C-alpha positions as CSV (number, residue, x, y, z in Angstrom):
1,M,-18.5,4.7,-13.2
2,A,-16.8,2.6,-10.5
3,R,-17.6,3.4,-6.9
4,F,-14.5,4.2,-4.8
5,T,-13.8,2.9,-1.4
6,T,-11.4,4.6,1.0
7,G,-9.5,2.8,3.7
8,T,-6.6,3.2,6.0
9,G,-3.9,0.7,6.8
10,G,-3.6,2.3,10.2
11,S,-0.4,1.4,12.0
12,I,2.1,-0.1,9.6
13,T,4.2,-2.9,11.1
14,V,7.8,-2.3,12.1
15,G,10.8,-4.4,11.0
16,T,10.3,-7.9,9.8
17,G,6.5,-8.2,9.5
18,S,4.4,-6.5,6.9
19,T,0.8,-5.2,6.9
20,E,-1.8,-6.1,4.3
21,I,-3.1,-3.0,2.6
22,L,-5.3,-4.5,0.0
23,K,-6.8,-8.0,0.0
24,P,-6.7,-10.0,-3.2
25,D,-9.7,-8.9,-5.4
26,G,-10.2,-10.2,-8.9
27,G,-12.7,-7.4,-9.5
28,R,-10.3,-4.6,-8.6
29,Q,-10.2,-1.9,-11.4
30,Y,-8.1,0.8,-9.7
31,A,-6.1,1.6,-6.5
32,L,-4.2,4.5,-5.2
33,I,-1.9,4.0,-2.2
34,V,-0.6,7.1,-0.4
35,N,2.1,7.3,2.4
36,D,0.6,9.9,4.8
37,S,3.5,9.6,7.2
38,D,6.8,11.3,7.7
39,T,8.8,8.0,7.2
40,K,9.6,6.1,4.0
41,M,7.6,2.9,3.5
42,Y,8.1,-0.1,1.2
43,M,5.3,-1.9,-0.7
44,N,5.2,-5.3,-2.2
45,M,2.6,-6.8,-4.5
46,G,1.8,-10.4,-3.9
47,G,4.1,-11.1,-0.9
48,S,5.4,-9.8,2.3
49,A,7.0,-6.4,2.2
50,V,10.6,-6.0,3.4
51,V,12.2,-2.7,4.6
52,G,14.6,-1.5,1.9
53,E,13.1,-3.7,-0.9
54,G,10.2,-3.5,-3.2
55,I,8.4,-0.3,-4.2
56,P,9.4,2.7,-2.1
57,L,6.6,5.0,-0.9
58,L,8.3,8.3,-0.1
59,P,7.2,10.2,3.0
60,N,4.6,13.0,3.0
61,G,2.5,11.9,0.0
62,G,4.5,9.3,-1.9
63,A,2.1,7.3,-3.9
64,V,1.6,4.3,-6.2
65,E,-1.3,4.2,-8.6
66,I,-2.5,0.8,-9.9
67,T,-4.5,1.3,-13.1
68,G,-5.4,-0.7,-16.2
69,E,-1.9,-0.2,-17.4
70,N,-0.4,-2.0,-14.4
71,L,-3.4,-3.6,-12.8
72,F,-2.6,-6.0,-10.0
73,V,-5.5,-7.8,-8.3
74,G,-3.5,-9.8,-5.7
75,Q,-2.6,-8.9,-2.1
76,V,-0.7,-5.7,-1.5
77,N,1.5,-5.3,1.6
78,A,3.5,-2.5,3.1
79,I,6.2,-2.1,5.8
80,C,7.9,0.8,7.6
81,S,10.9,1.0,10.0
82,V,8.9,3.1,12.5
83,A,5.7,1.9,14.3
84,G,2.4,3.6,14.0
85,K,2.7,5.3,10.6
86,N,-0.4,5.8,8.5
87,I,-1.1,4.8,4.9
88,T,-4.3,5.7,3.0
89,F,-5.7,3.9,0.0
90,F,-8.6,4.3,-2.5
91,Y,-9.8,1.5,-4.7
92,A,-12.6,0.5,-7.0
């Protein structure tokens, strides 16, 4: 069984810059990314995140699960239009 690691992206960047949530990891087997904030976020796999584009993470628990069916081992980034919003992730 894989060992899970929990992390937090802390403050997600506002506007034009994006925050790296997960570093590239060729050994990644699973990831769950959860928007714990009250504001919509946007996630991008492999490049910078842009507000209004990419994968939306809805407020108050919106999540994306990366599994064997859609496994992505590259860099994952997120962005939010309001500063200081929290995002939580679990990965193995």
